[in-house]
C-alpha positions in Angstrom: 7.1 4.1 4.3 5.4 4.7 7.7 4.7 1.7 9.8 1.1 0.4 9.3 -0.3 -0.8 12.6 -3.0 -3.1 11.2 -2.6 -5.8 8.5 -5.7 -6.9 6.3 -8.2 -8.7 8.5 -8.2 -12.4 8.1 -11.8 -13.2 9.3 -11.4 -16.9 8.4 -10.0 -16.2 5.0 -6.5 -15.7 4.1 -6.0 -12.1 2.8 -5.8 -11.9 -1.0 -2.3 -12.3 -2.6 -0.9 -8.8 -3.2 0.0 -9.9 -6.9 -3.6 -10.7 -7.5 -4.9 -7.5 -6.3 -2.1 -5.8 -8.0 -3.2 -7.3 -11.2 -6.7 -6.0 -10.7 -5.5 -2.5 -9.8 -3.6 -2.4 -13.2 -7.3 -2.2 -15.0 -8.1 0.6 -12.5 -5.1 2.6 -13.9 -6.9 2.9 -17.4 -9.6 5.0 -15.7 -6.9 7.2 -14.1 -5.2 7.6 -17.4 -8.6 8.5 -19.3 -9.1 11.3 -16.7 -5.7 12.6 -16.9 -5.7 12.9 -20.8 -9.1 15.0 -20.6 -7.5 17.7 -18.1 -6.7 21.1 -19.6 -3.7 21.6 -17.3 -0.2 20.3 -17.6 -0.6 16.6 -16.6 2.9 15.6 -16.5 3.2 15.1 -12.8 0.2 12.8 -13.0 1.7 10.7 -15.9 5.0 10.4 -13.8 3.0 9.2 -10.8 1.0 6.8 -12.8 4.2 5.4 -14.5 5.7 4.9 -11.0 2.6 3.1 -9.9 2.4 0.9 -13.0 5.9 0.0 -12.6 5.4 -1.0 -8.9 2.3 -3.0 -9.7 4.1 -4.8 -12.4 7.1 -5.6 -10.1 4.7 -6.8 -7.3 2.8 -9.1 -9.8 6.2 -10.5 -10.9 7.7 -10.8 -7.2 4.4 -12.1 -5.9 5.2 -11.4 -2.3 3.4 -13.2 0.7 0.6 -11.1 2.3 2.4 -10.9 5.6 5.5 -9.6 3.6 3.9 -7.2 1.2 4.6 -4.0 3.3 8.2 -5.1 3.7 8.5 -5.7 0.0 7.2 -2.2 -0.7 9.6 -0.6 1.7 12.4 -2.5 -0.1 11.2 -1.0 -3.4 11.2 2.7 -1.8 14.8 2.1 -0.5 16.0 0.7 -3.8 14.6 3.8 -5.6 17.3 5.9 -4.0 16.9 9.8 -4.9 13.5 9.4 -6.4 12.1 7.6 -3.2 9.5 10.3 -2.6 7.4 9.4 -5.8 7.9 5.6 -5.3 6.9 6.1 -1.4 3.7 8.0 -2.3 2.7 5.3 -4.8 3.8 2.4 -2.6 1.5 3.8 0.3 -1.3 4.1 -2.4 -0.9 0.6 -3.5 -0.5 -0.8 0.0 -3.8 1.0 1.1 -5.7 -0.2 -2.0 -4.6 -3.8 -1.1 -5.9 -3.2 2.4 -9.2 -1.8 1.1 -9.6 -4.9 -1.1 -9.1 -7.0 1.8 -11.7 -5.2 4.0 -14.3 -3.8 1.5 -16.4 -6.3 -0.5 -17.6 -3.5 -2.8 -14.0 -2.5 -3.8 -13.1 -6.0 -4.0 -16.0 -6.8 -6.3 -15.3 -3.7 -8.5 -11.8 -4.8 -9.0 -12.9 -8.4 -10.0 -15.3 -6.8 -12.6 -12.2 -5.3 -14.2 -12.6 -1.8 -12.4 -15.4 -0.6 -14.8 -15.4 3.2 -15.3 -16.6 5.7 -17.8 -13.2 7.3 -17.8 -11.5 4.2 -19.0 -10.5 4.0 -22.8 -13.3 2.5 -24.9 -10.8 0.1 -26.6 -9.8 -1.3 -23.2 -11.5 -4.6 -24.2 -9.0 -4.9 -27.2 -6.0 -4.8 -24.8 
């Protein structure tokens, strides 16, 4: 993973724990999956990427790394992936950027806290 020069701002508040943001990002994956299913093209690559992202999010929740150690934790996941590092690296970067965005953008953090509502999410989501 390329070095990120800026950690989430602390502005008086400690950054959100990565595990908490990752838990909320899981809900946002429902919308991505809903959009993928409606596409008319072969969406196998999309499904693979979403599966990698889902796995990384679940592992981040379980590991609960400290905010200042999250980038290094993600780098370790990339290294541990071995030959499949490319896909893991792409999803790790996506997760890291979403975590930073949640720390910096009130609207994104609020949307996640509301359960990432989307018209693309499956209608039976509440039953999950």
